[in-house]
C-alpha positions as CSV (number, residue, x, y, z in Angstrom):
1,X,-4.3,-7.3,-29.8
2,X,-2.7,-8.6,-26.6
3,X,-3.2,-12.0,-27.5
4,X,-0.5,-11.6,-30.9
5,X,1.8,-9.6,-29.1
6,X,1.8,-12.5,-26.5
7,X,2.1,-15.4,-29.2
8,X,5.2,-13.1,-30.3
9,X,7.0,-12.9,-27.8
10,X,6.9,-16.1,-26.7
11,X,7.5,-17.8,-30.4
12,X,11.0,-14.9,-29.5
13,X,12.0,-17.2,-26.4
14,X,10.4,-20.4,-27.7
15,X,11.8,-21.2,-30.9
16,X,16.1,-20.5,-30.7
17,X,15.4,-22.8,-28.1
18,X,13.7,-24.8,-31.2
19,X,17.6,-24.6,-33.7
20,X,20.1,-26.4,-33.3
21,X,22.6,-24.2,-32.9
22,X,21.3,-21.9,-30.7
23,X,23.5,-21.4,-27.6
24,X,25.5,-19.4,-29.1
25,X,22.6,-16.6,-29.1
26,X,21.1,-14.6,-26.9
27,X,18.4,-15.6,-26.5
28,X,14.4,-14.7,-28.5
29,X,18.4,-13.2,-30.3
30,X,16.0,-14.3,-32.8
31,X,18.4,-12.0,-36.5
32,X,21.5,-12.5,-34.8
33,X,22.2,-8.7,-34.4
34,X,23.3,-8.6,-30.3
35,X,19.6,-7.4,-29.2
36,X,16.8,-8.8,-28.1
37,X,14.3,-5.8,-29.4
38,X,11.5,-5.8,-32.3
39,X,13.2,-6.2,-34.7
40,X,13.4,-9.7,-33.6
41,X,9.9,-9.5,-33.5
42,X,9.7,-8.5,-37.4
43,X,12.4,-11.3,-38.6
44,X,9.5,-13.8,-36.8
45,X,6.8,-12.5,-38.6
46,X,8.9,-12.3,-41.7
47,X,9.5,-16.0,-41.2
48,X,6.0,-17.6,-40.7
49,X,4.9,-15.6,-44.0
50,X,7.7,-15.7,-45.5
51,X,10.3,-19.1,-44.6
52,X,13.1,-16.8,-44.7
53,X,16.1,-15.9,-41.5
54,X,19.0,-13.6,-41.9
55,X,22.3,-15.2,-40.7
56,X,24.7,-13.2,-38.5
57,X,26.4,-11.3,-41.4
58,X,22.9,-10.0,-42.2
59,X,22.4,-12.7,-45.0
60,X,18.9,-14.0,-46.2
61,X,18.3,-17.8,-46.8
62,X,15.3,-19.7,-47.0
63,X,14.2,-23.4,-46.0
64,X,12.6,-25.3,-48.6
65,X,12.1,-28.4,-47.1
66,X,14.5,-30.5,-49.1
67,X,15.5,-34.2,-48.3
68,X,18.9,-32.1,-47.0
69,X,18.2,-29.8,-45.6
70,X,20.8,-27.4,-48.1
71,X,19.1,-23.8,-47.2
72,X,19.5,-21.2,-50.3
73,X,19.9,-17.3,-50.5
74,X,17.2,-15.2,-51.4
75,X,19.8,-13.1,-53.2
76,X,22.1,-13.3,-55.8
77,X,26.0,-12.7,-55.1
78,X,26.1,-9.1,-54.4
79,X,22.1,-7.8,-55.3
80,X,19.6,-6.1,-52.2
81,X,16.7,-8.6,-53.1
82,X,16.0,-11.4,-55.5
83,X,14.9,-10.0,-58.2
84,X,18.1,-7.6,-59.5
85,X,20.4,-10.3,-61.4
86,X,24.0,-9.2,-58.8
87,X,27.3,-9.3,-59.6
88,X,29.0,-11.9,-62.8
89,X,31.8,-14.3,-61.9
90,X,33.9,-16.8,-64.1
91,X,34.3,-19.5,-62.1
92,X,36.2,-19.6,-59.2
93,X,37.6,-15.7,-60.1
94,X,36.1,-14.4,-56.6
95,X,35.9,-10.7,-58.2
96,X,33.4,-9.2,-60.9
97,X,34.4,-8.1,-63.7
98,X,33.9,-5.9,-66.7
99,X,34.8,-8.8,-69.8
100,X,35.0,-12.3,-69.8
101,X,37.0,-14.3,-72.2
102,X,39.5,-16.9,-73.2
103,X,43.2,-15.0,-72.8
104,X,41.6,-12.9,-69.3
105,X,40.5,-15.8,-66.9
106,X,42.7,-17.1,-64.1
107,X,43.4,-20.2,-64.4
108,X,44.1,-20.5,-68.2
109,X,47.6,-20.2,-69.9
110,X,49.3,-20.5,-73.6
111,X,52.1,-21.2,-74.5
112,X,54.4,-19.5,-77.1
113,X,52.1,-21.8,-80.0
114,X,48.5,-20.1,-78.3
115,X,47.4,-23.6,-76.8
116,X,45.7,-23.2,-74.2
117,X,46.3,-25.1,-70.7
118,X,44.9,-25.3,-67.1
119,X,47.0,-24.3,-64.0
120,X,44.0,-25.4,-61.7
121,X,41.6,-27.8,-61.3
122,X,42.3,-30.0,-64.1
123,X,41.4,-33.5,-64.4
124,X,42.9,-34.5,-68.8
125,X,47.1,-34.8,-68.7
126,X,46.1,-33.1,-72.5
127,X,44.4,-29.7,-70.4
128,X,48.3,-29.6,-69.2
129,X,49.7,-30.3,-65.2
130,X,46.8,-33.1,-63.7
131,X,46.1,-32.0,-60.0
132,X,42.1,-33.7,-60.0
133,X,40.8,-31.1,-58.0
134,X,37.0,-31.0,-59.1
135,X,35.6,-29.2,-55.8
136,X,36.7,-25.4,-56.0
137,X,38.4,-24.9,-53.1
138,X,37.0,-22.0,-50.6
139,X,39.8,-19.2,-51.3
140,X,38.3,-19.7,-55.2
141,X,34.5,-19.0,-53.8
142,X,33.5,-16.3,-54.5
143,X,30.1,-16.3,-52.9
144,X,31.8,-17.3,-49.2
145,X,34.7,-14.6,-50.6
146,X,31.8,-12.3,-50.7
147,X,29.7,-13.6,-48.9
148,X,30.9,-14.9,-45.3
149,X,32.5,-17.9,-44.1
150,X,28.5,-19.8,-43.5
151,X,28.2,-19.7,-47.7
152,X,29.9,-21.1,-50.4
153,X,29.0,-21.5,-53.9
154,X,26.0,-25.2,-54.1
155,X,26.9,-28.5,-55.7
156,X,26.3,-30.0,-58.3
157,X,24.3,-33.0,-56.9
158,X,22.6,-29.5,-54.7
159,X,21.5,-27.8,-57.9
160,X,20.0,-31.3,-59.2
161,X,18.0,-32.0,-56.0
162,X,16.8,-28.6,-56.1
163,X,15.6,-29.3,-59.5
164,X,14.0,-32.6,-58.5
165,X,12.3,-31.8,-55.8
166,X,10.8,-28.7,-56.5
167,X,7.5,-26.9,-58.6
168,X,9.4,-24.5,-60.8
169,X,7.0,-21.9,-62.5
170,X,8.6,-19.3,-64.9
171,X,7.2,-15.3,-63.9
172,X,7.5,-11.8,-63.4
173,X,9.1,-10.4,-61.0
174,X,9.0,-6.1,-60.9
175,X,9.8,-6.6,-64.6
176,X,11.8,-9.0,-64.2
177,X,11.8,-12.4,-65.6
178,X,13.1,-15.1,-64.1
179,X,11.4,-18.4,-62.0
180,X,9.5,-18.9,-58.8
181,X,11.3,-22.0,-56.6
182,X,8.2,-23.9,-54.1
183,X,10.3,-26.7,-52.4
184,X,8.6,-29.9,-50.6
185,X,7.0,-27.3,-47.9
186,X,5.4,-24.6,-49.7
187,X,7.7,-21.9,-48.8
188,X,9.6,-20.2,-52.4
189,X,12.6,-18.1,-53.5
190,X,12.9,-16.0,-57.3
191,X,16.0,-17.1,-59.8
192,X,15.6,-13.8,-62.3
193,X,16.9,-14.6,-65.3
194,X,20.0,-12.8,-65.5
195,X,21.6,-13.7,-68.5
196,X,25.5,-14.2,-68.9
197,X,28.5,-11.9,-70.2
198,X,31.1,-13.7,-73.0
199,X,33.2,-11.0,-73.6
200,X,32.4,-7.7,-72.9
201,X,28.0,-8.6,-73.7
202,X,25.2,-9.3,-71.4
203,X,23.5,-11.8,-73.3
204,X,20.2,-13.0,-72.7
205,X,19.2,-11.4,-70.7
206,X,15.7,-12.2,-69.7
207,X,15.3,-14.7,-71.4
208,X,18.7,-17.3,-69.6
209,X,19.5,-17.7,-65.5
210,X,22.2,-19.9,-65.5
211,X,23.7,-20.1,-61.9
212,X,27.3,-22.0,-60.8
213,X,27.5,-24.5,-58.4
214,X,31.2,-25.4,-57.3
215,X,31.7,-29.1,-58.8
216,X,34.3,-29.1,-62.6
217,X,32.9,-31.3,-65.0
218,X,35.9,-33.3,-65.0
219,X,35.2,-35.0,-68.1
220,X,35.6,-31.7,-69.2
221,X,37.9,-30.1,-67.2
222,X,37.7,-26.8,-68.7
223,X,34.1,-26.5,-68.1
224,X,31.7,-26.4,-65.2
225,X,28.5,-27.6,-64.0
226,X,25.9,-25.0,-63.6
227,X,22.1,-24.6,-63.4
228,X,20.5,-23.7,-66.2
229,X,16.5,-21.9,-67.1
230,X,14.2,-20.8,-69.2
231,X,10.5,-20.5,-69.8
232,X,10.5,-23.6,-70.7
233,X,13.3,-25.4,-68.8
234,X,15.8,-26.0,-66.1
235,X,18.8,-28.1,-65.0
236,X,21.9,-28.4,-64.5
237,X,24.0,-28.3,-67.6
238,X,27.4,-26.8,-68.0
239,X,29.2,-24.4,-70.2
240,X,32.8,-22.6,-70.1
241,X,34.8,-21.8,-67.0
242,X,35.9,-18.6,-69.0
243,X,31.9,-17.0,-69.2
244,X,30.1,-14.5,-66.2
245,X,27.3,-16.4,-64.8
246,X,25.5,-16.1,-61.2
247,X,25.9,-17.0,-58.0
248,X,23.4,-18.3,-56.0
249,X,24.1,-19.4,-52.9
250,X,23.5,-21.9,-49.9
251,X,24.7,-22.4,-46.7
252,X,27.7,-24.3,-46.0
253,X,26.6,-25.3,-42.3
254,X,22.7,-26.9,-42.4
255,X,21.6,-26.2,-40.0
256,X,20.2,-22.8,-37.8
């Protein structure tokens, strides 16, 4: 036992010096709460067992060993554990709502003849004024607004990397269907099949999981890219921007 305690103390002293921004925190303050105490030992044990860390805002992330160094959150935006679905958002909206329709989507408007146009994130003149914005801006990023400036929605490239680099296994955790995603380094995260909202109806819970990216589908700018998953398939897809999907955030800075 004494050897184990000595190992923890030594680890708490040494570990922060191995990471790039350790100078910002007290030496040994692994969980970034401003104190060095037993909670740091608990955090270290969690990392050794699960590979996940909390950030300064209190949200955990996991290092899957991805080539890009991308660090993924362990829970959806608005969720308290990996098995919870969390909140549902339309693309580039930052507030959850109970109904998702063409008419109440923030960035669409209609003329007197009922034709629909796009007021932001548009690459085609047929859809209205063109701004050629293809990446969600920070003020429209629900991960950043709800979790803090250390977080954002993943890009399409980060979604594709997750799909192509990791091992995916359809499974059930705490009665919730979803995929256990295992990274190249053996660390894992769970993505629940949270379904999606169309209107006020939550559809296909336990069957589909659809997670927004921050990337617009520029060929049809009324759509945006998502991470889509079900029991047999997982890949990037595009969906209409007004749908209500969940979000799994990534760290803005890849270095801890």
